[in-house]
C-alpha positions as CSV (number, residue, x, y, z in Angstrom):
1,M,75.3,146.8,173.2
2,P,74.2,149.7,171.1
3,A,70.6,150.3,170.1
4,P,69.4,148.1,167.2
5,H,68.7,151.2,165.0
6,Q,72.2,152.6,165.4
7,S,74.0,152.8,162.0
8,P,77.6,151.6,162.0
9,N,80.4,154.0,161.4
10,I,82.3,152.9,158.3
11,R,85.9,153.9,157.9
12,I,89.2,152.9,156.3
13,A,91.2,150.5,158.6
14,L,94.2,151.7,160.5
15,P,97.4,149.8,161.4
16,D,96.2,149.8,165.0
17,D,93.1,147.8,164.1
18,D,95.3,144.7,163.4
19,E,94.6,142.9,166.7
20,E,90.9,143.6,166.8
21,L,90.4,142.6,163.1
22,S,92.4,139.4,163.7
23,A,90.2,138.5,166.7
24,L,87.1,139.2,164.6
25,D,88.4,137.0,161.8
26,R,89.0,134.1,164.2
27,G,85.7,134.6,165.9
28,T,83.7,134.5,162.7
29,W,85.6,131.6,161.1
30,S,83.2,129.0,159.7
31,T,83.1,126.6,156.8
32,L,80.0,128.5,155.7
33,H,82.4,131.0,154.1
34,A,86.0,129.9,154.8
35,V,88.0,127.5,152.6
36,T,91.1,127.7,154.7
37,P,91.7,125.7,157.9
38,R,90.6,127.2,161.2
39,P,93.3,129.6,162.4
40,Q,95.6,128.2,165.1
41,P,98.1,129.9,167.4
42,P,100.4,131.5,166.9
43,Y,98.1,133.8,164.9
44,A,99.4,135.6,161.9
45,P,98.9,139.4,161.8
46,F,95.7,140.4,160.0
47,F,97.6,142.9,157.8
48,D,100.5,141.7,155.6
49,E,102.3,142.7,152.4
50,R,99.3,141.7,150.3
51,H,96.6,143.1,152.6
52,A,97.3,146.6,153.8
53,P,95.1,148.6,156.2
54,G,94.0,150.8,153.3
55,D,92.6,147.8,151.5
56,H,90.0,147.4,154.3
57,L,86.8,149.2,155.3
58,V,85.7,148.5,158.9
59,A,82.3,148.9,160.6
60,E,82.2,150.2,164.1
61,L,79.4,150.3,166.7
62,D,80.3,152.1,170.0
63,R,83.9,152.3,168.8
64,H,84.2,148.5,168.5
65,I,85.0,146.9,165.2
66,V,82.1,144.6,164.3
67,G,82.8,144.0,160.7
68,Y,85.1,144.5,157.7
69,V,85.3,144.2,154.0
70,R,88.6,143.8,152.0
71,L,88.8,145.4,148.6
72,A,91.7,144.3,146.3
73,F,92.6,144.3,142.7
74,A,91.1,141.1,141.0
75,T,94.5,140.4,139.4
76,P,97.9,142.2,139.0
77,L,97.3,142.8,135.3
78,V,97.1,146.4,134.0
79,S,94.4,145.3,131.6
80,N,92.3,144.3,134.6
81,A,93.0,147.3,136.8
82,H,89.4,148.6,136.3
83,V,88.1,145.7,138.4
84,R,88.1,145.4,142.2
85,Q,87.3,142.3,144.1
86,I,85.9,141.7,147.6
87,Q,88.4,139.3,149.0
88,G,87.3,139.2,152.6
89,F,84.1,140.0,154.5
90,A,83.0,139.4,158.1
91,V,80.4,140.6,160.5
92,A,80.6,139.8,164.2
93,D,77.8,137.5,165.4
94,E,76.4,140.1,167.9
95,A,76.1,142.6,165.0
96,R,74.3,140.4,162.5
97,G,70.8,141.5,161.5
98,R,71.6,145.1,162.2
99,G,72.5,146.3,158.8
100,V,76.3,146.1,159.3
101,G,76.9,143.8,156.4
102,R,74.7,145.8,154.0
103,A,76.5,149.1,155.1
104,L,79.8,147.5,154.5
105,I,78.9,146.2,151.0
106,R,77.4,149.6,150.1
107,A,80.6,151.3,151.3
108,A,82.7,148.9,149.3
109,V,80.8,149.7,146.2
110,E,81.3,153.4,146.7
111,E,85.0,153.0,147.7
112,A,85.7,150.9,144.6
113,R,83.9,153.5,142.4
114,R,85.9,156.2,144.1
115,R,89.2,154.3,143.4
116,G,88.3,154.3,139.7
117,A,86.8,150.8,139.3
118,R,84.1,150.0,136.7
119,R,83.3,146.6,138.1
120,L,83.2,144.9,141.5
121,T,83.4,141.1,141.8
122,L,83.5,138.5,144.6
123,R,83.4,134.8,145.2
124,V,81.0,133.2,147.6
125,L,80.4,129.6,148.6
126,G,77.3,128.1,147.1
127,H,75.9,127.1,150.5
128,N,76.3,130.5,152.0
129,T,72.7,131.6,151.4
130,P,72.7,134.6,153.7
131,A,75.7,136.2,152.0
132,R,74.4,135.4,148.5
133,K,71.0,137.0,149.3
134,L,72.8,140.1,150.6
135,Y,74.9,140.4,147.5
136,E,72.0,139.9,145.2
137,A,70.0,142.6,147.1
138,E,72.9,145.0,146.5
139,G,73.0,144.4,142.8
140,F,75.4,141.6,142.4
141,V,74.5,138.8,139.9
142,V,75.9,135.3,139.5
143,E,78.4,135.4,136.6
144,G,79.6,131.8,137.0
145,V,79.7,128.7,139.1
146,L,82.7,126.4,139.7
147,P,80.9,123.2,140.6
148,E,82.2,121.2,143.6
149,E,85.3,123.5,143.8
150,F,85.9,122.9,147.5
151,F,85.5,119.9,149.9
152,L,84.4,121.2,153.3
153,D,83.0,119.3,156.2
154,G,82.7,116.1,154.2
155,R,80.9,117.5,151.2
156,Y,81.6,119.2,147.9
157,V,80.7,122.9,147.7
158,D,80.3,125.1,144.7
159,D,82.3,128.4,144.3
160,V,80.0,131.1,143.0
161,V,81.4,134.1,141.1
162,M,79.3,137.2,141.4
163,G,79.8,140.7,140.1
164,R,78.2,144.1,139.3
165,M,79.0,147.1,137.2
166,L,79.7,150.4,139.1
């Protein structure tokens, strides 16, 4: 395992990253952030017609992918083309607490700006305190709450909409 002070390398995903990203996604699945059922074999490819490699930034430590963030258009509307949305974010358990998530969010902000966005938004489950604190520390603010939007693990969970200007 790399030294704790090592900064992750952030890059655009490549088609060859599919299997490693799929394994990371399965390995980090939790109702803390996932609203879909736990993935079951046979596993679908990570990339598909809606989520291309170029829509993802990956974080590497010692040439292993330890995190990713997915940037997408918030909607297909031309009038909304100035907004990007984080529609996926994961950090491997062994890389948590080492700045990987923060580096990915900062890179996502810069990449969205580079792609011409004026705003960056995301949705996070109300009970996901670690993610919410990270987003707030990186300039995101709560813009709305959908109360009890999901029923997970026997309880209702809020869906929190957050955003920031670029």
